[in-house]
C-alpha positions in Angstrom: 0.2 -0.1 0.1 2.9 2.6 0.6 4.9 1.7 -2.0 1.7 2.2 -4.2 1.5 5.5 -2.8 4.9 6.2 -3.5 4.6 4.8 -7.0 1.8 7.4 -7.9 3.9 10.3 -6.1 5.8 12.5 -9.2 9.0 11.8 -10.0 9.4 8.9 -7.2 13.2 7.6 -7.6 13.1 3.8 -6.2 16.7 3.7 -6.0 16.9 7.1 -3.8 14.2 4.7 -1.4 16.6 2.1 -1.1 19.7 4.3 -0.5 18.0 6.1 2.1 17.8 3.6 4.8 15.4 5.5 7.1 12.8 5.8 4.5 13.1 2.3 3.9 12.8 0.8 7.4 9.9 3.1 7.9 7.9 1.8 4.8 8.8 -2.0 5.8 7.7 -1.4 9.0 4.6 0.2 8.3 3.8 -2.5 5.0 4.3 -5.4 7.5 2.0 -4.0 10.6 -0.8 -2.6 8.7 -0.7 -5.9 6.6 -0.8 -7.7 10.3 -2.9 -5.8 11.5 -5.7 -6.4 8.7 -4.6 -10.2 8.6 -5.2 -10.6 12.3 -7.7 -8.8 14.2 -5.8 -9.8 17.8 -7.8 -10.1 21.2 -11.1 -8.4 21.1 -11.2 -7.6 24.3 -7.9 -6.1 25.1 -8.7 -4.0 21.9 -12.5 -3.4 23.0 -11.1 -2.2 26.7 -9.1 0.6 24.9 -11.7 1.5 22.6 -14.4 1.5 25.6 -11.5 3.8 27.5 -10.9 6.1 24.9 -14.6 7.2 24.7 -15.4 7.8 28.3 -11.9 9.6 28.4 -13.6 12.1 25.4 -16.7 12.3 27.7 -14.7 13.3 30.7 -13.4 16.2 32.4 -9.5 15.7 32.7 -9.7 16.8 36.3 -12.1 14.0 37.0 -10.7 11.3 35.2 -8.9 9.5 38.1 -11.9 9.5 40.1 -13.0 6.6 37.8 -11.3 3.5 39.2 -11.2 2.1 36.1 -8.7 4.6 34.8 -6.7 4.7 38.1 -4.1 2.6 37.1 -3.5 3.7 33.8 -0.4 6.5 33.6 -1.2 9.9 32.4 0.4 9.9 29.1 -1.2 6.5 28.1 -4.3 8.7 28.9 -3.8 11.4 27.1 -3.2 9.6 24.0 -6.3 7.4 24.5 -8.2 11.0 25.3 -6.8 12.3 22.5 -8.4 9.6 19.9 -11.5 9.1 21.9 -12.1 13.0 20.9 -10.9 12.4 17.4 -13.7 9.6 17.2 -16.5 12.0 18.5 -15.6 14.5 15.5 -15.3 11.5 13.0 -18.0 9.4 14.7 -16.4 6.1 13.8 -18.2 3.0 14.6 -17.0 1.1 17.6 -16.5 -1.9 15.8 -15.1 -0.8 12.8 -11.8 -1.4 11.5 -10.6 2.0 11.1 -11.4 2.7 14.7 -9.2 -0.2 15.9 -6.5 0.6 13.3 -6.5 4.5 15.1 -6.0 2.9 18.6 -3.2 1.0 17.3 -1.6 3.5 15.1 0.5 5.7 18.3 1.8 1.9 19.0 2.5 0.9 15.1 4.5 4.5 15.3 6.6 4.4 17.7 7.3 0.8 17.3 8.6 1.8 14.0 10.6 4.0 15.7 12.0 2.1 17.9 13.5 0.3 15.3 15.0 3.7 13.2 16.4 4.6 16.5 18.3 1.0 16.6 19.5 2.0 13.2 20.6 5.6 13.9 22.5 3.9 17.1 24.2 1.2 14.9 24.8 3.6 12.4 27.1 5.8 14.4 29.0 2.5 15.5 29.2 0.4 12.4 28.6 0.7 8.8 25.6 1.4 6.8 24.7 -1.8 6.1 25.1 -3.7 9.1 23.2 -0.9 10.9 20.5 -1.5 8.6 20.2 -5.4 9.1 20.2 -4.6 13.1 17.2 -2.5 12.5 15.3 -4.9 10.3 16.2 -7.4 13.0 13.4 -5.3 15.3 11.4 -3.9 12.7 10.5 -7.7 11.4 10.8 -9.0 14.6 7.5 -11.4 14.8 6.9 -10.6 18.5 7.0 -6.8 18.3 4.7 -7.3 15.1 2.5 -9.2 17.3 2.5 -6.8 20.2 2.1 -3.5 18.3 -0.3 -4.6 15.4 -2.2 -7.0 16.5 -2.5 -7.0 20.6 -2.3 -3.5 20.6 0.0 -3.2 24.0 1.8 0.0 24.4 4.9 -0.5 25.6 7.2 0.5 22.5 6.1 4.1 23.8 8.0 3.6 26.9 11.0 1.9 25.1 11.5 4.0 22.8 11.9 6.6 25.3 14.3 4.7 27.4 16.2 4.0 24.0 16.8 7.9 23.6 17.8 8.4 27.2 20.5 5.2 26.9 21.8 7.2 23.9 22.1 10.7 25.8 24.1 8.4 28.7 26.7 7.3 26.0 28.0 10.6 25.9 27.4 12.3 29.1 27.8 16.2 29.2 25.4 19.2 30.7 23.3 19.2 27.8 22.9 15.2 27.3 22.5 14.6 31.2 19.2 17.0 30.8 18.0 15.3 28.0 18.3 11.9 29.4 16.4 12.8 32.1 13.5 14.1 30.2 13.1 11.2 28.4 13.5 8.8 31.1 10.6 11.0 33.0 8.4 10.7 30.0 9.3 6.5 30.0 7.9 6.6 33.2 4.9 8.7 32.5 4.2 6.2 29.9 4.9 3.1 31.9 5.6 3.2 35.5 7.5 -0.1 35.5 10.3 2.4 34.1 11.1 2.6 37.7 13.3 -0.4 37.9 16.0 1.6 35.5 16.1 3.7 38.4 19.7 2.6 39.4 20.9 3.8 35.4 19.9 7.6 35.7 20.7 7.8 39.5 24.5 6.3 38.4 24.7 8.9 35.2 24.0 11.8 38.2 26.7 10.3 40.2 29.2 10.3 36.7 28.6 13.7 35.9 28.4 15.4 39.3 31.9 13.8 40.4 33.3 14.6 37.0 36.6 16.7 37.7 36.5 17.9 33.8 33.1 20.1 34.6 33.1 22.8 36.5 30.8 24.1 39.0 28.7 26.6 37.1 28.1 23.9 34.5 27.0 21.6 37.2 24.6 24.0 38.7 23.3 25.1 35.5 22.4 21.2 34.5 21.2 20.6 38.0 18.8 23.5 37.1 18.1 22.1 34.0 17.1 18.7 35.1 14.7 20.3 37.5 13.1 22.2 35.2 12.7 19.3 33.1 11.2 17.5 35.9 8.7 20.5 36.6 7.5 20.6 33.4 6.7 16.9 32.8 5.0 17.2 35.7 3.2 20.2 34.8 2.3 18.8 31.3 1.1 15.3 32.2 0.1 15.1 35.9 -1.7 18.6 36.9 -4.4 18.3 34.6 -5.3 15.7 36.6 -4.3 16.6 40.0 -7.5 17.0 41.0 -8.5 13.3 40.9 -5.3 11.6 41.3 -4.0 10.7 44.6 -1.3 7.8 45.2 -3.9 6.1 48.0 -6.3 5.7 44.9 -3.8 4.8 42.4 -2.5 1.9 45.2 -5.8 0.5 45.9 -6.5 0.5 42.2 -3.5 -1.5 41.5 -3.9 -4.1 44.2 -7.6 -4.5 43.1 -6.9 -4.5 39.2 -3.6 -6.8 39.5 -3.6 -10.4 39.4 -1.8 -11.7 42.5 -0.4 -14.6 41.0 3.5 -15.5 40.8 3.1 -16.2 37.1 0.7 -15.6 34.9 1.5 -17.2 31.6 5.2 -15.8 31.9 7.8 -18.6 31.7 10.4 -17.5 34.2 11.6 -18.5 37.7 8.2 -19.1 39.2 6.5 -20.8 36.6 9.5 -23.0 36.2 8.8 -24.2 39.9 5.2 -24.5 39.7 4.1 -21.0 40.3 1.8 -20.5 36.9 -1.6 -19.1 38.3 -0.9 -19.8 42.1 -1.1 -17.3 44.4 2.0 -15.0 45.4 1.4 -15.8 49.5 2.1 -19.6 48.4 5.2 -20.8 50.0 8.4 -22.1 48.3 11.6 -23.5 49.6 9.7 -21.9 53.3 9.6 -18.4 51.6 6.5 -17.2 49.8 7.1 -16.2 46.1 6.2 -12.5 46.8 9.0 -12.9 49.3 11.5 -14.3 46.7 10.6 -11.8 44.3 11.4 -8.9 47.2 14.6 -10.7 47.7 15.7 -11.0 44.0 14.6 -7.4 43.5 17.1 -6.4 46.0 19.7 -8.5 44.5 19.4 -6.9 41.0 19.5 -3.2 42.2 22.5 -4.0 44.4 24.0 -6.1 41.6 23.3 -3.2 38.5 25.4 -0.8 40.6 28.3 -3.0 40.5 27.8 -3.4 36.7 27.9 0.2 36.4 30.8 0.8 38.7 32.8 -1.7 37.1 32.3 -1.5 33.6 34.4 1.2 32.2 33.0 2.3 28.6 29.6 3.7 27.5 28.5 0.2 27.0 27.6 0.1 30.6 24.5 1.8 30.6 23.3 -0.7 27.7 24.6 -4.0 29.5 23.2 -2.9 32.4 19.7 -1.8 31.2 19.7 -5.6 29.5 20.5 -7.2 32.7 18.0 -5.3 34.7 15.2 -5.9 32.3 15.7 -9.5 31.7 16.3 -10.1 35.8 13.2 -8.3 36.3 11.3 -10.4 34.2 12.6 -13.8 35.3 12.6 -13.1 38.9 9.7 -11.1 39.8 6.0 -12.0 40.5 2.8 -11.0 38.7 4.7 -11.0 35.4 3.1 -11.8 32.3 4.2 -13.1 29.0 3.9 -9.8 27.4 6.1 -7.6 29.7 9.3 -9.9 28.8 9.7 -8.5 25.2 10.7 -4.9 26.8 13.9 -6.8 28.2 14.7 -8.5 25.1 15.1 -5.0 23.0 17.8 -3.7 25.5 20.1 -6.9 24.2 20.4 -5.7 21.2 21.5 -2.3 22.1 24.1 -4.0 24.4 25.5 -5.7 21.2 25.6 -2.8 19.3 27.7 -1.0 21.9 29.6 -4.2 22.8 30.0 -5.9 19.5 30.0 -8.9 21.5 27.7 -11.4 19.8 26.9 -13.0 21.9 24.0 -10.3 23.1 22.9 -10.8 19.5 22.5 -14.6 20.1 20.6 -13.9 23.3 18.6 -11.5 21.4 17.3 -14.2 18.7 16.8 -16.9 21.6 15.1 -14.6 23.9 12.6 -13.9 20.9 12.1 -17.2 20.2 10.9 -18.3 23.6 9.1 -15.3 24.1 7.0 -16.4 21.1 6.8 -20.1 22.0 5.2 -18.5 25.0 2.7 -16.3 23.2 2.0 -19.4 21.1 0.7 -20.9 24.3 -0.7 -18.5 25.9 -2.7 -18.4 23.0 -3.4 -21.8 22.8 -4.4 -22.2 26.6 -7.3 -19.5 25.9 -8.5 -21.7 22.6 -8.2 -25.0 23.7 -9.2 -24.7 27.6 -6.4 -27.7 28.3 -3.7 -26.8 30.8 -2.4 -30.3 30.3 -1.4 -28.8 26.6 1.1 -26.5 28.0 2.6 -28.7 30.4 5.5 -29.7 28.7 6.5 -26.6 27.1 6.0 -24.4 30.0 8.8 -26.2 32.5 11.0 -26.8 29.4 10.5 -23.1 28.2 10.9 -21.7 31.5 14.5 -23.8 32.1 15.7 -22.6 28.6 15.1 -18.9 29.8 16.6 -19.5 32.8 19.9 -21.0 30.9 20.0 -18.1 28.7 19.6 -15.8 32.1 22.5 -17.1 33.6 24.6 -16.6 30.3 23.2 -13.1 29.9 25.1 -12.7 34.0 28.3 -14.5 32.6 28.3 -12.5 29.5 27.7 -9.3 31.6 30.4 -10.2 34.2 32.8 -10.8 30.9 32.2 -7.1 30.4 33.9 -6.2 33.6 36.4 -8.1 33.3 37.6 -7.3 30.0 36.1 -3.7 29.8 34.5 -4.8 26.9 35.3 -7.5 24.0 36.0 -4.9 21.4 39.5 -5.1 19.8 41.4 -1.8 20.7 44.0 0.2 18.9 46.2 3.4 20.1 45.8 6.0 17.3 49.0 7.1 15.5 49.6 9.9 13.2 52.7 11.0 11.6 53.4 14.4 13.3 55.2 15.9 9.9 51.4 15.7 8.4 50.1 19.3 9.6 51.9 21.6 12.2 50.1 20.6 15.4 52.5 19.6 18.2 50.8 15.8 18.9 53.0 15.4 21.9 50.5 17.8 24.0 47.5 15.9 22.4 45.8 12.8 24.2 44.3 10.9 21.8 41.3 8.9 22.5 41.5 4.9 21.7 39.3 4.1 18.4 37.9 0.8 17.9 37.5 -1.8 15.1 34.4 -3.6 14.5 34.1 -6.7 12.8 32.4 -6.4 9.5 29.4 -8.7 8.9 29.9 -11.4 6.5 27.3 -13.2 4.0 26.9 -16.1 6.3 26.0 -13.4 9.2 23.5 -11.6 7.1 21.8 -15.4 5.8 21.9 -16.4 9.4 20.0 -13.7 11.2 17.8 -13.0 8.1 16.7 -16.6 7.8 15.9 -17.4 11.5 14.1 -13.5 11.2 11.8 -14.9 8.4 11.4 -18.8 9.5 10.0 -17.6 13.1 8.2 -14.5 11.0 6.0 -17.2 9.0 5.5 -19.4 12.3 4.3 -16.5 14.3 1.3 -15.9 12.3 0.1 -19.4 11.2 -3.0 -20.5 13.3 -3.0 -18.4 15.7 -6.6 -19.3 17.0 -10.0 -17.6 17.3 -9.2 -14.7 19.6 -12.8 -13.6 19.8 -13.7 -11.8 23.3 -16.7 -9.9 24.9 -18.0 -6.7 24.8 -20.0 -4.1 26.2 -18.2 -4.2 30.0 -19.7 -2.5 33.1 -18.3 -3.1 36.7 -19.8 -5.5 38.6 -19.2 -6.0 42.5 -18.9 -9.5 44.0 -22.1 -10.8 45.6 -24.2 -8.9 42.8 -26.3 -10.4 40.4 -26.6 -10.4 36.6 -30.1 -10.5 35.4 -30.9 -11.1 31.3 -34.8 -10.5 30.2 -35.7 -11.9 27.0 -38.9 -10.8 25.0 -40.8 -14.6 25.0 -39.9 -17.6 26.4 -37.1 -19.1 25.0 -35.4 -22.6 25.3 -31.5 -22.9 26.6 -29.5 -26.4 26.2 -26.5 -25.6 26.3 -24.3 -22.5 27.3 -21.0 -21.0 26.5 -18.9 -18.9 28.8 -15.5 -17.1 28.9 -13.8 -17.9 32.3 -11.8 -15.5 34.2 -8.0 -15.9 35.7 -8.6 -19.1 37.4 -9.0 -22.8 37.2 -11.9 -23.5 39.3 -14.9 -22.0 39.9 -19.0 -21.9 39.8 -22.1 -19.8 39.7 -25.6 -21.0 40.6 -28.1 -20.1 38.0 -31.5 -19.5 38.6 -34.6 -19.3 36.5 -37.9 -17.0 36.7 -41.3 -16.9 34.6 -42.0 -13.1 35.9 -38.8 -12.0 37.0 -40.3 -11.8 40.8 -40.1 -15.6 41.9 -36.6 -17.1 41.6 -36.2 -21.2 41.2 -32.7 -22.0 41.8 -32.0 -24.1 38.7 -28.5 -25.7 38.5 -24.9 -24.8 39.7 -22.4 -24.8 36.9 -19.0 -25.6 37.5 -16.6 -23.8 35.4 -12.3 -24.4 35.6 -10.0 -23.1 33.0 -8.4 -19.4 32.6 -9.2 -16.9 29.8 -10.9 -19.6 27.5 -14.3 -20.2 26.0 -15.9 -23.7 26.9 -19.5 -24.8 26.8 -21.6 -26.3 29.2 -24.5 -28.7 28.7 -27.6 -27.4 30.6 -30.0 -30.0 32.1 -32.8 -30.3 31.9 -33.7 -28.0 28.7 -35.2 -24.8 29.9 -38.0 -22.6 29.1 -37.6 -19.3 30.3 -38.4 -15.5 30.3 -35.8 -14.5 33.1 -32.3 -15.9 33.9 -30.1 -14.8 37.1 -26.6 -15.7 37.8 -25.4 -14.8 41.2 -23.9 -16.1 44.8 -20.6 -16.8 43.2 -19.0 -19.9 44.8 -14.9 -19.8 45.0 -13.4 -23.6 45.3 -9.7 -22.9 45.0 -8.5 -19.3 44.7 -10.3 -15.7 44.1 -11.9 -16.2 40.8 -14.8 -15.3 38.5 -16.5 -17.0 36.0 -17.3 -15.6 32.8 -20.3 -16.7 30.7 -21.1 -15.2 27.0 -24.6 -15.7 25.9 -24.6 -13.8 29.5 -20.9 -13.0 29.2 -19.2 -12.2 32.8 -15.7 -11.6 33.3 -12.9 -10.9 35.4 -10.1 -8.2 34.1 -7.4 -7.6 36.6 -9.1 -9.5 39.3 -12.3 -6.9 39.2 -15.4 -8.1 38.5 -16.8 -7.2 35.5 -19.8 -8.1 33.1 -20.8 -8.3 29.2 -23.9 -9.5 27.1 -21.5 -10.5 24.0 -24.0 -12.3 22.0 -26.7 -15.2 22.5 -26.2 -18.5 21.1 -29.0 -21.1 21.8 -29.6 -24.6 21.3 -32.8 -26.3 21.0 
């Protein structure tokens, strides 16, 4: 489509496009993502949730947005984007279920995702040749996981990643200007996704390095400090002041507690999944300690060890290597992780490779991308099949592989300390007779020699990318989800009234985050007198299933109430009368009526 538009542009030069790697990456990225969004609709419930939020925001005053508990877990920048989309939809009047509205919701994610690829190319271009930089950009642009998360699932992490990458780029050469810009993009990253706080050791060490550097005089440091404070205040003013009347720490904290799935692992193939913590409460014990306690211990270890890497690695790669280390360790050893949280970590491995030229990091990027892709396949398979045994073997195998790869990452990160990078270095020598400069008084910085990519390297990287790109989009399954959500508190009931008596012999339901739960179903002819008819036991998690009802019911009204919990806090979900729990908050939706006689 994009190339077709360019073709009809007057005097368009294809050769110029091929020479302009920036434009070529953008065209490839947009084409692949637009095609993917057309071919694969994604998960209806996730996309419809974003659509509903955009519509709700458009009708709310910004000062009252955080009074609605549904929005309290969303960071300000995220809400600003959805607010703008909601206002645009009010002006244009797009249908809720239209493809165009869904594409507009995903547009900011797709754009920023492509900008991440372009940023990778730009970073690599400064440190290697043009062709190698282009291949590295393609390794992200064509990564099936990046395409899946941005174009199909519509996950907003690419905005956060883009800001963190620019922050790291600025920190690679610290001066009074770059330290202020790094602060700006770090605060923007936090306003897009609060989990960016795990990278706080990076920016903290950058401040220490700048303000303790004797080559910057006192005036420069004071000016830099003023700039940093001004940047933080400006971002707070733009993104937080509009919500200040309704924003409170207590409300946000309570909302996160209520909406976060309190499980050691939520289909995330990490340390906790390997030790039977998938869909297990964080309060459950493991080796005499709860999963939550273990997670806190690992968090402290990661925080302290990250400073060791920052202090010991003596070149510009320390920020990228430490970022990759923090991101991977956070996913592997933190509770409440989903499979979608891991790709954020993997991107930093590619950046670490660009700075260190250590091929171990590029190989880890490819291998981790593969395990994430398989992890996502299993999550989709579980949602479609409602069969936990279908992922039992792959869960432990892939979790074990991820643990092995994490150990390798730690080893190669430590090697960066011992060798202070494996980059070959030479002393720059220039014959003094070439120009009339006293070279004896000039201290030359060491230059770097980068190994060039060979044809085998290109074939190897592109082959792997293409192979699992094909695998990624084959038989993804049906991700039909519930719609028209409304809040429902526990022990409340849902009543569905029909125009005339109907027969129901089977009912379909969508299950929330649980393996076992159930509900009482009562019937009524007049909506006043109710008779308990059947208890429906459901098991699974985020999957569609069906239940034969006995005997066949003829009814005008149906009520579902008195939730019975079996093993854990769970809410079942129906679609006929579709009840769903998102983020441990009870919700319901009437999606469709499917009747069998």
